[in-house]
MDAnalysis code that builds the backbone (N, CA, C; Angstrom):
import MDAnalysis as mda
import numpy as np

u = mda.Universe.empty(585, n_residues=195, atom_resindex=np.repeat(np.arange(195), 3), trajectory=True)
u.add_TopologyAttr("name", ["N", "CA", "C"] * 195)
u.add_TopologyAttr("resid", np.arange(1, 196))
u.add_TopologyAttr("resname", ["MET", "LYS", "PRO", "ALA", "ARG", "PRO", "ALA", "PHE", "ALA", "GLY", "ASP", "ILE", "THR", "ALA", "SER", "LEU", "HIS", "GLU", "ALA", "PHE", "ARG", "LEU", "LEU", "ALA", "ASP", "ALA", "VAL", "PRO", "ASN", "ARG", "ARG", "SER", "PRO", "PHE", "HIS", "THR", "PRO", "THR", "LEU", "ALA", "SER", "LEU", "ASP", "ASP", "ALA", "GLY", "ALA", "PRO", "SER", "LEU", "ARG", "THR", "VAL", "VAL", "LEU", "ARG", "GLY", "PHE", "ASP", "ALA", "GLY", "SER", "ARG", "ARG", "LEU", "ARG", "PHE", "HIS", "THR", "ASP", "ARG", "ARG", "SER", "ASP", "LYS", "ALA", "ARG", "GLY", "MET", "ALA", "ARG", "ASP", "PRO", "ARG", "VAL", "MET", "MET", "HIS", "PHE", "TYR", "ASP", "ALA", "ALA", "LEU", "HIS", "ILE", "GLN", "LEU", "ARG", "VAL", "VAL", "GLY", "GLN", "ALA", "ALA", "LEU", "HIS", "LEU", "ASP", "ASP", "ALA", "VAL", "ALA", "ASP", "ALA", "ALA", "TRP", "ALA", "ALA", "SER", "ARG", "SER", "SER", "SER", "ARG", "MET", "CYS", "TYR", "ALA", "ALA", "PRO", "ASP", "ALA", "SER", "GLY", "ALA", "ILE", "VAL", "PRO", "ALA", "PRO", "PRO", "ALA", "ALA", "PRO", "GLN", "ASP", "ALA", "GLU", "ILE", "GLY", "ARG", "PRO", "HIS", "PHE", "ALA", "ALA", "VAL", "VAL", "ILE", "GLY", "PHE", "HIS", "ARG", "LEU", "GLU", "TRP", "LEU", "TRP", "LEU", "ALA", "ALA", "ALA", "GLY", "HIS", "GLN", "ARG", "ALA", "ARG", "PHE", "ILE", "TRP", "ASP", "GLU", "ALA", "GLY", "GLN", "LEU", "THR", "ALA", "ASP", "TRP", "ILE", "ALA", "PRO"])
u.atoms.positions = np.array([
    [-21.656, -26.271, 7.208],
    [-21.264, -26.179, 5.447],
    [-20.325, -25.840, 4.923],
    [-19.506, -26.606, 4.200],
    [-18.273, -25.725, 3.293],
    [-18.550, -24.569, 2.487],
    [-18.029, -24.096, 2.277],
    [-18.004, -22.656, 1.261],
    [-17.924, -23.029, 0.182],
    [-18.713, -22.282, -1.080],
    [-18.692, -23.192, -2.436],
    [-16.961, -23.107, -2.893],
    [-16.200, -23.574, -3.425],
    [-15.214, -23.042, -3.487],
    [-15.269, -21.540, -5.065],
    [-13.875, -20.843, -4.282],
    [-14.099, -20.347, -5.511],
    [-14.114, -19.733, -7.334],
    [-14.045, -19.005, -7.583],
    [-14.446, -19.235, -8.769],
    [-12.245, -19.382, -9.536],
    [-11.830, -17.952, -8.506],
    [-10.833, -18.163, -8.323],
    [-9.846, -19.576, -8.698],
    [-9.912, -20.682, -7.632],
    [-9.309, -21.492, -7.223],
    [-9.207, -22.444, -8.394],
    [-7.757, -22.294, -8.352],
    [-7.242, -23.557, -9.545],
    [-6.599, -22.963, -11.026],
    [-7.482, -21.453, -11.148],
    [-7.331, -21.178, -11.697],
    [-6.302, -19.640, -11.649],
    [-4.446, -19.428, -12.834],
    [-4.263, -18.959, -12.288],
    [-4.468, -17.381, -12.445],
    [-4.984, -16.911, -13.956],
    [-5.725, -15.783, -14.384],
    [-6.196, -15.008, -13.820],
    [-7.501, -15.747, -13.640],
    [-8.479, -15.680, -12.306],
    [-7.686, -15.156, -11.096],
    [-7.077, -16.269, -10.634],
    [-6.446, -15.626, -9.819],
    [-5.569, -13.778, -9.268],
    [-5.293, -13.912, -10.416],
    [-5.103, -12.776, -9.983],
    [-5.865, -10.890, -10.529],
    [-6.794, -11.608, -10.979],
    [-8.004, -10.369, -11.167],
    [-8.456, -9.923, -10.254],
    [-8.804, -12.049, -9.217],
    [-9.437, -11.430, -8.387],
    [-8.540, -10.270, -7.524],
    [-6.827, -10.090, -7.030],
    [-5.952, -10.156, -6.658],
    [-6.207, -8.412, -6.722],
    [-6.528, -8.176, -8.175],
    [-6.616, -6.922, -8.540],
    [-7.743, -6.661, -8.023],
    [-9.128, -6.715, -8.331],
    [-10.725, -6.457, -8.118],
    [-10.006, -5.780, -6.215],
    [-9.801, -6.701, -4.969],
    [-9.460, -7.016, -4.464],
    [-8.387, -5.540, -3.666],
    [-8.030, -5.553, -4.850],
    [-7.436, -4.151, -3.965],
    [-7.548, -3.327, -4.993],
    [-9.058, -2.738, -5.529],
    [-9.597, -1.525, -6.185],
    [-10.598, -1.737, -4.768],
    [-11.224, -2.517, -4.682],
    [-12.227, -2.778, -4.078],
    [-11.947, -1.876, -3.004],
    [-10.414, -2.004, -2.139],
    [-9.940, -1.346, -0.767],
    [-10.607, 0.189, -0.921],
    [-9.650, 0.655, -2.403],
    [-9.459, 2.081, -1.999],
    [-10.517, 2.841, -0.999],
    [-11.313, 2.968, -2.223],
    [-12.734, 3.476, -1.042],
    [-13.614, 2.373, -0.631],
    [-13.670, 1.253, 0.091],
    [-14.316, 0.891, 1.001],
    [-13.035, 0.541, 2.018],
    [-13.921, 2.006, 3.295],
    [-13.228, 1.899, 4.139],
    [-13.306, 0.190, 5.689],
    [-13.991, -0.622, 4.885],
    [-14.208, -1.800, 5.756],
    [-13.641, -2.344, 5.099],
    [-13.432, -2.351, 4.053],
    [-11.930, -3.537, 3.184],
    [-10.407, -4.013, 4.290],
    [-9.890, -5.246, 4.312],
    [-8.553, -5.450, 5.172],
    [-7.763, -5.108, 4.377],
    [-7.839, -4.889, 3.241],
    [-6.893, -3.998, 2.779],
    [-6.677, -3.094, 1.858],
    [-7.495, -2.715, 2.760],
    [-7.496, -1.542, 2.944],
    [-6.505, -0.309, 3.469],
    [-6.340, -1.118, 5.080],
    [-4.979, -0.791, 5.058],
    [-3.893, -1.351, 5.742],
    [-2.941, -2.018, 4.511],
    [-1.936, -2.611, 4.040],
    [-0.930, -2.572, 5.029],
    [0.146, -3.124, 5.560],
    [2.035, -3.046, 5.743],
    [2.351, -3.011, 4.879],
    [3.225, -1.542, 5.691],
    [4.036, -1.251, 3.868],
    [5.735, -1.896, 5.044],
    [6.552, -2.603, 4.268],
    [8.257, -2.550, 4.961],
    [8.532, -1.288, 3.318],
    [9.483, -0.930, 4.366],
    [10.677, -0.286, 3.674],
    [12.323, -0.138, 4.407],
    [13.540, 0.654, 4.417],
    [13.854, 0.713, 5.240],
    [14.487, 1.873, 5.605],
    [15.011, 1.324, 6.783],
    [14.984, 2.089, 7.791],
    [16.658, 3.163, 7.934],
    [17.119, 4.424, 8.400],
    [18.090, 4.805, 8.926],
    [19.768, 4.143, 8.764],
    [19.070, 2.328, 9.317],
    [21.038, 2.157, 9.470],
    [20.197, 0.565, 8.527],
    [19.157, 1.164, 7.321],
    [19.592, 0.012, 6.008],
    [18.646, -1.767, 7.263],
    [18.332, -0.711, 7.663],
    [17.377, -2.796, 8.254],
    [14.943, -2.292, 8.329],
    [14.856, -3.060, 7.644],
    [13.827, -3.448, 7.772],
    [12.497, -2.075, 9.095],
    [11.844, -2.041, 8.187],
    [11.041, -1.478, 9.027],
    [9.076, -1.176, 8.666],
    [8.503, -2.030, 9.284],
    [7.747, -1.384, 8.785],
    [6.178, -0.881, 9.818],
    [4.352, -0.352, 8.492],
    [4.159, 0.135, 9.588],
    [2.583, -0.114, 9.155],
    [1.577, 0.579, 9.280],
    [0.299, 0.232, 8.297],
    [-0.362, 1.835, 7.292],
    [-0.735, 1.487, 5.862],
    [-0.829, 2.681, 5.438],
    [-1.836, 1.888, 5.075],
    [-2.476, 3.792, 5.233],
    [-3.915, 3.656, 4.233],
    [-3.753, 3.554, 2.814],
    [-4.588, 2.420, 1.760],
    [-4.619, 2.828, 0.281],
    [-5.708, 3.694, -0.030],
    [-5.062, 4.522, -0.887],
    [-5.503, 5.950, -0.992],
    [-6.166, 6.094, -3.170],
    [-4.833, 5.186, -3.276],
    [-5.682, 4.571, -4.736],
    [-5.146, 3.540, -5.400],
    [-5.316, 2.981, -6.323],
    [-5.026, 2.083, -7.144],
    [-5.190, 1.376, -8.909],
    [-4.613, 1.503, -9.834],
    [-4.368, 1.731, -11.598],
    [-3.934, 0.353, -11.204],
    [-5.020, -0.312, -12.013],
    [-4.120, -2.453, -12.392],
    [-3.429, -2.354, -13.370],
    [-4.209, -1.144, -14.038],
    [-2.900, -0.475, -15.726],
    [-1.692, -1.045, -15.570],
    [-1.886, 0.318, -15.003],
    [-0.632, 1.101, -14.845],
    [0.466, -0.067, -13.637],
    [0.000, -1.131, -12.900],
    [0.477, -1.095, -11.713],
    [0.814, -0.884, -10.736],
    [-0.224, 0.068, -10.025],
    [0.174, 1.648, -9.681],
    [-0.487, 1.574, -7.921],
    [-0.337, 1.565, -6.721],
    [-0.432, 1.634, -5.760],
    [-0.184, 3.288, -5.325],
    [-1.076, 3.842, -4.462],
    [-0.878, 4.974, -3.931],
    [-1.680, 5.053, -2.082],
    [-0.319, 5.908, -1.194],
    [-0.981, 6.020, -0.812],
    [-0.126, 7.606, -0.058],
    [-0.799, 7.958, 0.922],
    [0.144, 9.467, 1.651],
    [0.718, 9.237, 2.779],
    [2.055, 9.970, 2.697],
    [2.669, 10.231, 4.064],
    [3.203, 12.010, 4.577],
    [3.469, 11.802, 6.138],
    [4.192, 12.990, 5.808],
    [5.593, 12.878, 5.507],
    [5.946, 14.161, 5.445],
    [7.035, 14.660, 4.124],
    [8.117, 13.686, 5.365],
    [7.879, 14.962, 6.681],
    [9.236, 14.908, 7.465],
    [9.244, 13.550, 8.086],
    [8.597, 12.281, 7.085],
    [8.752, 10.965, 8.168],
    [10.206, 10.497, 7.922],
    [9.864, 9.643, 8.685],
    [11.743, 8.507, 8.897],
    [10.808, 7.281, 8.156],
    [9.475, 7.725, 7.455],
    [9.358, 6.710, 6.134],
    [9.355, 6.949, 5.057],
    [9.437, 8.591, 4.776],
    [9.958, 9.311, 3.766],
    [11.202, 9.050, 3.460],
    [11.764, 9.728, 4.075],
    [13.407, 10.246, 4.040],
    [13.998, 8.981, 3.348],
    [13.449, 7.356, 4.458],
    [13.872, 5.901, 4.167],
    [13.482, 5.618, 2.731],
    [12.169, 6.083, 2.295],
    [12.002, 5.506, 0.505],
    [13.350, 6.475, -0.096],
    [12.995, 7.444, -0.297],
    [14.001, 8.686, -0.284],
    [15.880, 8.461, -1.006],
    [15.383, 7.623, 0.419],
    [16.803, 7.304, 0.263],
    [17.000, 5.614, -0.629],
    [16.379, 4.723, -0.267],
    [15.821, 3.641, -1.180],
    [14.355, 3.646, -1.488],
    [14.139, 3.230, -2.309],
    [12.815, 3.429, -2.890],
    [11.747, 1.860, -3.227],
    [13.050, 0.924, -2.676],
    [12.885, -0.655, -2.556],
    [11.788, -0.562, -1.993],
    [10.881, -1.557, -1.301],
    [9.637, -1.346, -0.988],
    [8.333, -2.688, -1.174],
    [7.760, -3.111, -0.662],
    [7.042, -3.858, -0.298],
    [5.970, -3.441, 0.708],
    [4.272, -3.859, 0.480],
    [2.798, -4.295, 0.771],
    [2.933, -5.594, 1.205],
    [2.395, -5.671, 2.114],
    [1.007, -7.018, 2.993],
    [0.102, -5.947, 3.280],
    [-0.760, -7.169, 1.933],
    [-2.288, -6.786, 2.431],
    [-3.356, -8.437, 3.032],
    [-3.844, -8.790, 3.668],
    [-4.342, -10.131, 4.513],
    [-5.364, -9.206, 4.745],
    [-6.385, -10.605, 4.183],
    [-8.326, -10.331, 4.125],
    [-8.373, -11.656, 4.883],
    [-8.163, -11.817, 6.938],
    [-8.081, -12.888, 7.973],
    [-10.123, -13.962, 7.223],
    [-11.041, -13.053, 6.636],
    [-12.046, -13.789, 6.352],
    [-12.047, -14.512, 4.488],
    [-11.267, -14.177, 4.077],
    [-11.060, -14.175, 2.047],
    [-10.150, -15.961, 2.562],
    [-9.186, -15.572, 3.706],
    [-7.689, -16.201, 3.474],
    [-6.656, -15.885, 1.925],
    [-6.943, -14.668, 2.288],
    [-5.596, -14.223, 1.202],
    [-5.104, -13.457, 1.917],
    [-3.672, -13.417, 1.280],
    [-2.320, -12.727, 1.309],
    [-1.800, -11.958, -0.415],
    [-1.720, -11.361, 0.677],
    [-0.922, -10.785, -1.202],
    [0.258, -9.685, -0.379],
    [1.794, -10.288, -0.912],
    [2.722, -8.992, -0.735],
    [3.106, -8.893, -2.082],
    [3.360, -7.570, -2.416],
    [3.464, -6.652, -3.373],
    [4.702, -6.193, -3.741],
    [6.148, -6.065, -4.503],
    [7.410, -5.796, -4.204],
    [7.962, -4.272, -5.452],
    [7.490, -3.836, -4.996],
    [8.492, -2.913, -6.465],
    [8.524, -1.119, -5.254],
    [8.382, -0.116, -6.439],
    [9.808, 0.894, -6.315],
    [8.845, 1.842, -5.536],
    [8.844, 2.876, -4.504],
    [8.198, 4.036, -4.568],
    [8.851, 5.134, -4.285],
    [7.602, 5.863, -5.375],
    [8.437, 7.029, -5.794],
    [7.156, 7.910, -5.070],
    [8.620, 9.293, -3.827],
    [7.681, 10.678, -3.604],
    [6.566, 11.931, -3.974],
    [6.144, 12.188, -3.499],
    [5.453, 13.297, -5.219],
    [4.601, 14.564, -3.687],
    [5.744, 15.451, -3.985],
    [5.379, 16.787, -3.183],
    [4.771, 17.635, -3.271],
    [5.775, 18.562, -3.943],
    [5.376, 20.081, -4.584],
    [4.719, 19.366, -5.570],
    [4.085, 18.550, -6.348],
    [3.962, 17.722, -8.351],
    [1.899, 17.936, -8.538],
    [1.454, 17.719, -9.839],
    [0.490, 17.238, -9.563],
    [-0.403, 16.626, -9.073],
    [0.788, 14.961, -9.611],
    [0.325, 13.849, -8.143],
    [0.040, 14.136, -6.902],
    [0.666, 14.687, -6.143],
    [0.401, 15.488, -4.495],
    [-0.952, 16.327, -4.308],
    [-0.689, 17.090, -5.796],
    [-2.152, 18.266, -5.281],
    [-3.353, 17.803, -5.367],
    [-3.349, 16.620, -6.568],
    [-4.641, 16.560, -6.480],
    [-4.663, 15.143, -5.827],
    [-3.495, 14.743, -4.799],
    [-3.862, 13.449, -4.098],
    [-4.314, 14.448, -2.856],
    [-4.168, 15.935, -2.589],
    [-3.865, 16.912, -1.630],
    [-5.815, 17.117, -1.479],
    [-6.018, 17.832, -2.824],
    [-7.745, 18.387, -3.491],
    [-8.705, 16.472, -3.141],
    [-7.905, 16.094, -3.215],
    [-9.218, 14.923, -3.402],
    [-9.594, 14.224, -1.577],
    [-8.808, 15.020, -0.433],
    [-8.232, 13.947, 0.799],
    [-9.890, 15.340, 1.684],
    [-10.295, 14.209, 2.345],
    [-10.652, 14.321, 3.750],
    [-9.777, 15.744, 4.550],
    [-10.345, 16.567, 5.109],
    [-10.440, 17.580, 6.018],
    [-9.700, 16.395, 6.827],
    [-10.192, 15.558, 7.215],
    [-9.720, 14.881, 8.436],
    [-8.717, 14.429, 8.296],
    [-8.656, 13.864, 7.305],
    [-7.299, 13.117, 6.567],
    [-6.086, 14.456, 6.743],
    [-6.810, 15.287, 5.965],
    [-5.300, 16.474, 6.272],
    [-4.953, 17.089, 7.509],
    [-5.660, 16.738, 8.106],
    [-5.442, 17.050, 9.662],
    [-3.798, 16.620, 10.220],
    [-3.818, 15.672, 9.609],
    [-3.117, 14.415, 10.277],
    [-1.410, 14.786, 9.896],
    [-1.445, 16.043, 8.873],
    [-0.388, 16.760, 8.191],
    [-0.376, 17.573, 9.635],
    [-0.875, 18.886, 9.646],
    [-1.242, 19.337, 10.289],
    [-0.213, 19.790, 11.516],
    [-0.127, 18.422, 12.400],
    [1.060, 18.618, 13.486],
    [2.578, 19.870, 13.364],
    [2.290, 20.371, 14.200],
    [4.024, 21.320, 13.877],
    [5.020, 20.535, 13.945],
    [5.223, 19.067, 14.907],
    [6.616, 18.317, 14.632],
    [6.558, 17.463, 13.817],
    [7.397, 16.638, 13.832],
    [7.494, 15.764, 12.764],
    [7.601, 14.421, 13.211],
    [6.679, 13.709, 12.320],
    [6.185, 11.997, 12.673],
    [7.475, 11.520, 14.008],
    [7.103, 10.838, 15.174],
    [8.566, 10.518, 15.595],
    [9.556, 11.402, 16.605],
    [9.437, 12.512, 15.913],
    [10.102, 13.431, 17.315],
    [9.780, 12.926, 18.916],
    [10.837, 14.239, 19.614],
    [10.753, 13.203, 21.031],
    [9.585, 15.788, 21.339],
    [8.948, 15.434, 21.786],
    [7.838, 16.029, 22.316],
    [7.943, 16.285, 23.766],
    [8.073, 17.269, 24.466],
    [7.684, 17.038, 25.842],
    [6.099, 16.712, 26.741],
    [5.196, 17.041, 25.988],
    [3.521, 16.483, 26.217],
    [2.687, 15.954, 24.632],
    [2.026, 15.258, 24.890],
    [1.805, 14.702, 24.188],
    [0.476, 15.896, 23.150],
    [0.521, 16.612, 21.782],
    [0.245, 17.753, 21.520],
    [-0.915, 17.582, 21.367],
    [-1.102, 18.485, 21.188],
    [-2.865, 19.249, 21.308],
    [-3.000, 19.125, 19.417],
    [-4.494, 19.058, 19.140],
    [-5.056, 18.276, 18.416],
    [-4.723, 19.750, 17.397],
    [-4.480, 19.548, 16.277],
    [-4.591, 20.479, 15.285],
    [-5.105, 21.095, 15.293],
    [-5.857, 22.423, 14.323],
    [-7.245, 23.073, 14.780],
    [-7.489, 23.193, 12.479],
    [-6.418, 23.831, 11.991],
    [-6.221, 24.228, 10.445],
    [-5.866, 23.184, 9.643],
    [-6.507, 22.042, 8.981],
    [-6.248, 21.104, 8.714],
    [-5.078, 21.627, 6.930],
    [-4.806, 23.121, 6.847],
    [-4.949, 23.921, 5.239],
    [-3.478, 23.611, 5.904],
    [-3.757, 24.063, 6.960],
    [-1.754, 25.163, 6.598],
    [-0.538, 22.630, 6.968],
    [-1.241, 22.509, 6.670],
    [-0.717, 20.551, 7.250],
    [0.355, 19.998, 5.350],
    [-0.225, 21.579, 4.393],
    [0.204, 21.201, 3.051],
    [1.673, 21.043, 2.392],
    [1.683, 21.699, 3.332],
    [3.558, 21.617, 2.891],
    [4.194, 20.592, 3.174],
    [3.627, 20.288, 4.744],
    [4.202, 18.220, 4.850],
    [4.293, 17.723, 4.211],
    [2.894, 17.477, 3.408],
    [1.950, 16.334, 2.819],
    [2.739, 15.408, 1.353],
    [2.936, 14.393, 1.324],
    [3.014, 13.938, 0.498],
    [2.510, 13.175, 0.042],
    [2.065, 12.437, -1.555],
    [1.763, 11.276, -1.921],
    [2.793, 10.426, -3.400],
    [2.752, 9.187, -1.673],
    [3.707, 8.248, -2.844],
    [2.671, 6.715, -3.713],
    [3.429, 6.293, -4.529],
    [3.402, 5.670, -5.513],
    [4.463, 5.038, -6.405],
    [3.595, 4.085, -5.627],
    [4.250, 2.657, -5.403],
    [4.582, 1.802, -7.533],
    [5.338, 1.723, -7.989],
    [4.635, 0.916, -9.322],
    [5.921, -0.661, -8.485],
    [5.102, -1.603, -8.546],
    [5.011, -2.396, -8.895],
    [5.382, -3.714, -10.374],
    [6.090, -4.277, -9.381],
    [6.591, -5.286, -10.936],
    [7.031, -7.153, -10.035],
    [5.993, -6.607, -9.468],
    [6.082, -8.373, -8.556],
    [5.084, -8.537, -7.467],
    [3.543, -10.137, -8.306],
    [2.449, -9.994, -6.822],
    [2.747, -11.278, -6.389],
    [2.794, -11.513, -5.302],
    [2.783, -12.511, -5.108],
    [1.284, -13.198, -4.369],
    [0.243, -14.058, -4.724],
    [-0.891, -13.876, -4.354],
    [-0.774, -15.580, -3.358],
    [-1.879, -15.660, -2.636],
    [-1.820, -16.683, -0.931],
    [-2.973, -16.900, -1.113],
    [-3.894, -18.558, -1.668],
    [-4.918, -18.552, -0.997],
    [-5.388, -20.384, -0.497],
    [-5.385, -19.597, 0.968],
    [-5.244, -20.497, 2.298],
    [-6.738, -21.221, 2.433],
    [-6.705, -22.351, 2.383],
    [-8.374, -23.597, 2.166],
    [-7.012, -24.085, 2.442],
    [-8.280, -25.566, 3.380],
    [-7.958, -27.101, 4.246],
    [-7.127, -27.819, 3.012],
    [-8.601, -27.819, 2.287],
    [-8.076, -29.205, 0.438],
    [-7.266, -28.545, 0.081],
    [-5.847, -26.717, 0.379],
    [-4.397, -27.358, -0.516],
    [-4.414, -25.773, -0.315],
    [-3.552, -25.777, -0.111],
    [-3.317, -23.529, -0.153],
    [-2.384, -23.876, -2.032],
    [-2.714, -22.420, -1.900],
    [-2.297, -22.200, -3.815],
    [-1.636, -20.936, -3.619],
    [-0.774, -21.067, -4.661],
    [0.540, -19.297, -4.499],
    [0.965, -19.260, -5.540],
    [0.856, -18.204, -6.330],
    [1.090, -17.689, -6.947],
    [1.886, -15.849, -7.604],
    [2.760, -16.270, -8.341],
    [3.108, -15.228, -8.865],
    [3.712, -14.816, -9.557],
    [3.670, -13.667, -9.703],
    [3.075, -12.871, -10.943],
    [3.765, -11.689, -11.113],
    [5.380, -11.399, -12.309],
    [6.619, -11.039, -12.556],
    [6.058, -10.721, -13.678],
    [6.145, -9.274, -14.301],
    [6.666, -8.095, -15.034],
    [7.905, -7.960, -15.031],
    [7.978, -7.741, -16.037],
    [9.826, -7.523, -16.444],
    [9.514, -5.641, -17.143],
    [10.653, -4.893, -18.329],
    [10.990, -3.642, -17.742],
    [10.100, -3.206, -19.341],
    [9.373, -4.198, -19.645],
    [8.788, -4.491, -20.832],
    [7.315, -4.237, -20.499],
    [6.732, -4.157, -20.129],
    [6.033, -4.668, -19.222],
    [4.556, -6.500, -19.382],
    [5.441, -7.077, -19.998],
    [4.947, -8.733, -20.090],
    [5.711, -8.919, -18.785],
    [4.540, -10.407, -18.563],
    [3.759, -10.831, -17.404],
    [4.518, -12.056, -17.260],
    [4.732, -13.017, -16.397],
    [5.329, -14.314, -16.426],
    [4.568, -14.588, -15.303],
    [3.408, -15.315, -14.998],
    [3.222, -16.230, -13.969],
    [3.393, -17.660, -13.851],
    [3.446, -17.615, -12.772],
    [4.072, -19.388, -11.851],
    [2.395, -19.602, -10.661],
    [2.913, -20.993, -10.560],
    [2.331, -22.032, -9.028],
    [3.517, -21.737, -8.562],
    [3.541, -20.988, -7.849],
    [4.998, -21.588, -6.375],
    [4.002, -22.793, -5.697],
    [4.798, -23.243, -4.362],
    [4.419, -23.893, -3.158],
    [4.233, -23.482, -2.025],
    [2.667, -23.391, -1.583],
    [2.916, -22.595, -0.365],
    [3.379, -23.181, 0.618],
])
């Protein structure tokens, strides 16, 4: 039996609402494939650099996504130098891909970072308690940190304000792809584009 045609099929406004619903659901839902998107930024040589991050926040009204990182990381240095980023989300079961383009802002010692740190679980805080920066060459695998609180000086919240979102729904009856672009005044232009 073929699955029912989803309500968003063929409706560009409904497709955007579905994209935003999936992003909002992914923040608390650790089982959502959108919970762990791929982030693309530029490395020290200006080449693309990809890695998986954990989606920690989404605000549809301001079109902002948030994840956390170690401020000592290559990723943080790269975004501080050039804030242009892209995030890729894919759910194989739903056959939906999102690509989000925006600007990253690192929050280190401000209210955004403080609130993100306070809302983080102890197990997540441990990621920032390592004595060495991510990617540092070490003589042996390091021991697990014992005190999560020492990680706060290394913690950064990254907020991405996005101005473009591409939506792709893969369907046997015909793929559907849409592009949503917000101008500097926040006005939206939505177009179907060829898959």
